[in-house]
N, C-alpha and C positions, 0 to 999 in steps of 0.2 A: 560632573557627575548628572548626567539627565537623570531631573524626577518622572514617574510616573505617577497615574494617579492611584497605583493599586495602594490594598491598608498594608498599615507598618508590616505587617507579618509577609503577604507576600514578595515586597520588594528586600524585606532584609533577607529573604532565601537568594534572591535572586541575585542579590551583594552575594553573601555568601558564595553561590554559585564564581558569581565571577574574580572571586580572591581566590577559590582556589584552581580555576586553570590558572589565573596569572600566576600565581604561586609556582604551580607545577610544570609551569612554562622552562623551557629550555634554557634561558638566561629572563628572569624574572626582570620586571621595570621597575623598578624600585619606585618610581615618582609615581605610577598606577598603582602600585598597592598602597603606597601613603592616601592616594585619594580615595582608593574603595575602604580603607581603614577609615578615614576621618566620616565615609558614607554613611558606614555600617556604625560607628559609634553614637551619629545622630536618630537611626532607626531603634538603637537597644533604649537612647534615653526614652522612646516611645514605647518600651520593650521592659524594661524592665523591672518595672514595676512586677508583670504580673510573669516574668519567665528570666527571673534574676540568674538562676541557674545555667540556665542555655547562654545569656549573653555572657556570664565570667566564664563559663569554659570556654566560648568561641575566642573573646578577649584575652585570653590565654593565651590560645593556639597561635595569634595574630601577633603579641608579642614575642611570643617563641621563635614563632618561622623570622620574623626580623630579627631577631638578635642571629639566628642562625645564618642568614644572610648578608650579617656582619652590619643592620644598622637599626636604630628604635625609632621604635610609634613611641609617641606619645600617652599618656593615660588620657582616657576622656571624664571630662568634668564628672558624669553621673556617676563612675565608679570612685571616682574621689570621695563624692560625696557621701557616697554610699558606705566606704570605710571609714567617714568622720563620724557617721550617724550609728557605726557598730563600736567605735571607740569610747571606753570609760570615761566619765567625765573629767575625772584630772589625770586623765592623760592627752585630753585636748589642751594644753597649757603650753 
């Protein structure tokens, strides 16, 4: 994925549009979708502190879309760290 000098919000919107275009192509390219997921996850790392609901909604949509196409996408580090922070202390053992 080529990085641009846009701010994270602009880059995130562009990557999300590319994800949707690829997803709705006649025969979506799994390798391209994986690369876009990775790039989107990196942008979400910059945005999730201020736009958590949006990031979680988009992540959920990507994970579901991949599953419907017959493959899995990895959970981004930011989502794992956030999930751990929400767990009660006794559940972390």
